[in-house]
N, C-alpha and C positions, 0 to 999 in steps of 0.2 A: 510552516505548513506548506506543502506543495502537492500538486496533483498532476500525475502523468497519465495520459489517456492513449489508448491504441485500439485499432480495429482488428478483429479476428473473425473471418468468415461472416462479415456483415453485422457482428455484434460489437458493441463498444465496451471496453473494460478499462479499469483505472487502478492506479497504485497511489494511495494517499499516504504521505509521509508526515508524521507529527513528532516534534521533539519537545520534551518537557524537562524541567529541571536545569541545573547548571553543573558544570565541572564533573565532580565525582558522582553526583546524583542524577546525571543526565540519563534519560530513557528515550529511545527513538522507536516509534512504532511504524511499521510498514503494513498497510492494509490493502488487500486485493479484493475488488468487487466488480460486479457488472455496473457500468455507468448508466445513468439515466439523464436524459436531456431535460433541463429545467427551462420553462418558458421565460422569455425576457420580460423585464418589468415595464419596459416602454416600447412603443412601436419602432423606435430608431435603433434599438439594440437587438442582438441575436440571442437565440437560445444557447445555453452553455451546459457542458456535462457536469454532473455531480455524482458522487459515489452512492451506490445502492447498499443493500445489506452486505456486510463484510463476510467473505467466504474464508479467507486465510489472513491471519495476523502474525507478523514476526515482530518480537519484542527484543530490542538490542539494548543492553545495559552499558554504561560507560566502562571503559577498560579498567578503571580503578576499582570497580565493584567486584571484579573477578568472578562474574557470573556468566555462564554461557547464554547465547541467544536462545530464545524460546519460540516455538511455533504453535499456533492454536488454529484448529480447523472448525468451521461450522458444519456440523454433521448433517444439516438439512439441505445443503446446496451441492450441486455438481457443476463442474466447469471443464472445458477441454484441457487436456494435458499440456498442449502447446501454450495455452494461456498461463498455466502454472510455471512452465519453463521460462517464458518471457518475464514473468514477475521475479523469479529467482535470479535470472541474469541481471536484473536491475538491482536486487537487494544484495547479492553475493559480494560485490566489491566493497560494500559498506561494512561487511562482517570481518574483513581481513584484519583490521587492527583490534578486534575484540576476541579473537580465537586464542585459546591458551593450550 
């Protein structure tokens, strides 16, 4: 699991990557959401970003599955197009070996 965050016009967004399964059964999910700052647990540590409700999810199956990538949108959220472009620029290189 990894979390990439970036700022767009003063708002913080993030891409959460989660991989489950192994080999032929591997599924990777890329989730785009607005990030929220989570308070630190102790006075000596800083607040850190965490994903909010997911606006866009891209599901990538292992190449052996021979399934195309899928995209799911949350119909209740809006986000700037530039944020979607940034997210897709991050995800697109990971799709190259799954396209048929």
